[in-house]
N, C-alpha and C positions, 0 to 999 in steps of 0.2 A: 232180774238185772234189767233187763231191754227195758220195762216198762220206766226206770229212775232216770236214765241220760237221751232216751229219744222226747221225750217232753223238753225236758230242759234243750238239743243241741235245735228241738222246731222251733223254737223262743227266739233263739241266737237268731235263727235264717232270719221269724217275720221282720224283728228289728235291724238284720241288718237288712234286708229288705223290702224294706222301706224310705232307711236312712240311702241306699244302692239308689231307690226311683228319684226322690229327689235328687241330690246329687247327680243323676245321668241328665233327669231333666233340666234340671238349672243348668250340665256342659253341653250345650251344643244339640238338649230332646235327639238325643238318639231314638227314637223307633225301632233298631235295632234288640237294643242293650236291657232298654225299658220293656219290652217283651219277655227277656232271656230272666228276668231279674225276676220276674212276675211269675214265672214259668216255675218257676224257684220255688217261692211261697206255698204254689199250686203245690206244686208236689209237700212239699211239706206238713200241707195242712189236711193233703192224700194219711199224709203218712202218722199224723195225730187220730185221723180218723178212725184207720185202717183199725190202727193198735187197740180205742178206747172199744172199738168193735167188736176186737177178737181177744177183747182182755175177762178169763175168765175169774176172776176172784169176783163180780159179782156175782155168781152164782146165780139159781133159779129164779122161775115167777113166786112170786108165792103162792100159784095156784096149786105146781107139781111138786112143792113141801105139804102143801094140807094132804093130797096125794101116799105119798110117803108113808105121812104119820099115819095117817089109817091104813094104810096097810101095814105096816109094824106096827103096831097097835090089835091089826088085828089076829096078826103073827104069832104077838104076845099071848092072844086071846087066846085060839087055838092050843100053844102050849099051857096054859095052867087048864084045859079042857081036859087035856091027859093029865093031869099029876100035877106037873110041875111046881113046883114052890113060884107061885107067885113072885117075891121079894127080890130070889135070888133072878131070877127071867128076869125084873127089874131091874138091879145093881149088874148082871151082864148085860141086856142094853148098852144102862147106860154108863160104863166102860167101853163098851162097844163103840158110844159115843165120840168119845175123848180121847179114844185110840186115833179116831179117823180126820180128825179136828187137828190132829198136827202136825 
């Protein structure tokens, strides 16, 4: 849920911050106000960067997925070698993967 509203709030802060810097510069060029607005914009940028760095929806990199697939195939092969029907083992793996994605 936070993935939806944090970028929107930060985008609003960016737009309002740029307008605020322009207005503060025109109205007397107060350095304190301009720096404060700039720091708020920087904090919003850090929030967006942190959120995107911690986003777990991207999943693992391809190399880890390949290793996991090889390990799963080795387990399937081992089960089939012990006498389990290959079609049933593969159907079980397919159903488990579907259940894990929900």
